[in-house]
N, C-alpha and C positions, 0 to 999 in steps of 0.2 A: 521512224515509220515502221520498222520491223517490230518494235515493242508494241506499237498500237495494234498492228495486225495480230500479234500473238494474243493480246488482251481480248480483242474482238472474237477470235477463234475460241478462246477459253470460255467467254461469256456464252457464245452460241452452243458450245458443247455442254455447258452447265444447264442451259435452258432445255436442250434436248434430253439430258439425263432426267431433269425434273419432270418433263412432259411424259417421258417413258414410265417413270415411277408412278405418276398420277394415273396414267392409263392402266398400268398393271394393277394398281390398287382398286380402281373402279371396276375393272373386269372381274377381279377376285371377289369383290363385294356382290356383283351381279350373280356370279356362279353360286355364291353362298345362298342368295335369295332363291335361285332356281332349285338348289338341292332341298330347300325347305318348301318348295312349291309355292313360293310367294312371287308369282309371275308378274303381277301388276306392280308390286313394289320394285321389282327388278327393272321393269319397263320405265318407271318414273325416273330411276337413277340413270338409266341409259339415255333417256331423252334430255335430261338436265345436262348430262355430260356432252351430249351431241350439240346442244346450244352454245356451250362454252368452249367447244373445241375449234381450233383454227382449221382451215380447209386443207388438212393434211391427208393425202390420198389413201395411204394404207390404214390410217386410223378410221377414216370414213368407211372404208371397206369392211373393217372388223365390226364397226357399229352396225352396218347393214346386215352382216351375217348373224350377229346377236339378236337384232330386232326380228329378223325372219324366224329365227329359232323360237323366240318368245311368242310371237304370233301363232306359230304352229302348236306350241305347248298350250296356249290359251284357246286353241281351236278357232282362232279368228281368221277364217279363210279370206274374207273380204280385204282385211288389212294386209294379209300376206300377198294377195294378188295385186292390190293397189301399189304397194311399195315395190314389188318386183317389176311391174310394168314401168313404173317411174324410173327405176335405176337403169333398166334396159334402154329406155328412150334417151336417157341422158348419157349413156355410155355404149353407143351402138357398135363400137369396135374393140371393146374390152373383153378379152377372152374369159377372164375369171368371172366377171358378172354374167356374161352370156351362158357360160357353162353351168354356173350355180342356178341361174334363172331356169334353165332347161330342166334341171333336177327338181326344182321347186314346183314348176308348172306341172311336171309329170305327177308328183305326189298329190297335187291339188286337182288332178283330173282335167287340166286345161291342155289337152294333147296337141292341138294345132299350134298353140303358142310354144309348147315345149319343143316340138319338132323344129319350128322356125329358129328358136334360140340355139338349139344344138347344131343344126346345120350351118348356122352363121358362125358358131364357135369353132367348128372343126378346121376350116382353113386358117384360123388364127393360131392354132396350136403350134408352139415353137419347140416344145420338148416332148420326149416320149411320154412323160408323165401326164402332159396335157392331153395328148391323143388318147391315152388309156382312160383318162377321166371322161372324155366325151363318148368314147366307145361304150364304156360301162353304163353311162346315162342312157345312151341310145338303146342298149340292150335291155335295160330296165324299162324304158319307155315302151318298147315293143312287147315286153312281157305283159304290161298293162293292156296293150291293144290286142293281145292274143295272137300276134303275128309271129308264129314260131320260126318260119324261115329267116326273118330278119333278126330274131333273137340269136339264132345259131350263127348267122353271118357275122354279127358284131362280137359275139363271144369268141369266135374263131380268130377274129382280128386281135382281140385282147390276148389270146393265147400266143399268137405269133410274136407279139411284143413282150409278153411276160408269161412264160410257160408255167410259172409257179402261182399264178393268180387263181384262187379258188372260187371267188365270187362269179366269175364268168363260167366256170364249170357248173356251178349250182344253177345258173340261169339256163345253160345249155341243156342240162338234164331235164329241167322243167319244160323247155320247148319240145324236146323229144316226147315227153309225156303228153303234152297238148296234142301232138301229132299222132298219138295212139301207138307209140313205140317204146314201151316200158323197158324192153331189153337193152335198147340203146341208152336209156336213162340210167339203168343199172350199171352199164359199162362206164359211163361218165362219172357216176357217183363213186365208184371204186377208185377211179383216178383222183377224185376230189379227196377221198379219205387218205390216200397215200401222201398228199400234200398238206393236209390239214394239221398244222403243228399244234393247234389248240385241242385236237382230239375231242371235238365237240359232240355233245349228244345230238345236236340237230342234224349233223351229217349222217349219223347212224339212223336216226328217225326217218329222214328223207329217203335213204336207201331202202329201208324197210317198207316204206309206202310204195315205192316203185315195184318191189317184190310182190306186194299185195296186188298191184295192178296186173302183174304177170301171173297171178294165181299161184305163186310159189309160197305157200303159207309156212313151210318149214324154214326157209331162208328169211322170210319176213319176221318170224318169231325170233330167230337168232339176233337180228339186228335191233328189234325193239328191246330185247333184253339188254343188248349192249348200250342202247340209249339210256335205259333206266339205271344202268350202273353209273352213268355220268350225272343223271338227274332223276332222283328217285321220287320226286313229287310231280312228275309229268302225267297229268290225268289222262290226256288223250293217248299217251304211250300205253298205259295200262288198258285203256279201252280197246286199242288196236291189237294189243297182245291177246286180250280175251277173244277178239274176233278171229285171230289166228287159231287159237285152241278150239273154237267153235268149228271152224272149217276143217280142223284135223280130227274132229270127232271126240275131243276130250271136253265134254260139256260142263262137268263139275269145275274143272280148272278155269274154263271160260268165265263161269259165274263168279268165281273167286276174284279174278282180275277186273271184271265189271264192277264188283262191289267196291274194290279199292279206288277205281276211277270215280265212282259216284261219291265216295267219301271226300275225295279231293275236289270234285266239281259236280255238285248235286244238280246243277242246272242244265246239264248236257242232254238234250233230248235224244241224240243219236245212240248213246250207250243204253238208254232205257229200251229203245226199240230193239237193239241187238240182244239185250238180256231177255226180252220177251220171246224172241225167235229161238233162243237157246232153251227156254222153258218149253216151247212147243216141241222141240226135239226130244225132251225128256217126258213128253206126254203130260205135262202139268199145265193144262189149258187155262185154268182159273188164274194162276200166277202170271202166265203169259199175257193174258188180257189186262191184268192189273198194270203191267209195265207198258203195254201198248197205250193204255189210257194216260198214264203219266207222261209218256213221250208226246202224245197229242197235246196235252195241257201245257207242256213246256214249249209248244210252238214248232213242232217238227215240220209241219207243212210249210211254214214260212221259209225255213232254211233248206229243206231237202225234197219237198214234194209230197205226193199223196200216198206214199207207201204205207204209212201207219193207218190211215183211214181205210185203205183197202184190206189191211190185215184185220182191223176191227170188224169190218163188214163180213169178212170170210170166216173168222174164228170166234167172234165174241157177240153174236146176236143173242 
């Protein structure tokens, strides 16, 4: 009897190992297709694997995550929402599914469904990591809603559980900016930079933007330059650096950085408008009007409003 038991256990162990190996190989193949941007091929492989896979909970979960990721990469919003709704209906008390669905619905703009899933997930959180996951999703959800008080509330909850978390600080800084309090945003972003082990260009860029909001162009210039030390092909960093020099009265240097920005991103209507404003300061009206017209033709109004048309009406008749 004992020998039979040992043999059965060994057979089951072998089957489990083979299944794990097969799963690993399939997912590796899918990741290769994703890296090559062959999303439809990856989806075919995944669906065939799903059909042949026994009803094993964790494997099914990973298939769901992969499928949602592929639908998002393919910009197939309907399939994303349809699959997410189906999974939530079939797993109404599963924390992982509810939490992930909340995140997915937020990114898809389905805010009522997102809030419902996240609020249902929160009482099911059993670990600190689970609570952090939901708090972060709720914080991001309220960023999309523009509800700064709620963003700050959940960002602070994250900080209480994990004082080293930088994502919550970035969301909190953004919330203070939405509230019209760039000085508080600056304070929080300095805290972010102390914790940012990656020393990322984005942290410096965001801090510089908050200094711009506070009209502190000298400090903004300093941090845009730091961002560019980390990422020297950042077109909008050069554009914003030019804007700083414009406001500091160094118009020639402003144009220099606007030109670099245009070389990197020739379709940015905002930088052409600013370059036109700098030429106005240099009393070079013809060149200013040239760049206002370029900005208009690139669709400035669609993104930013009527300022360019007003400048053309005033200076370029």
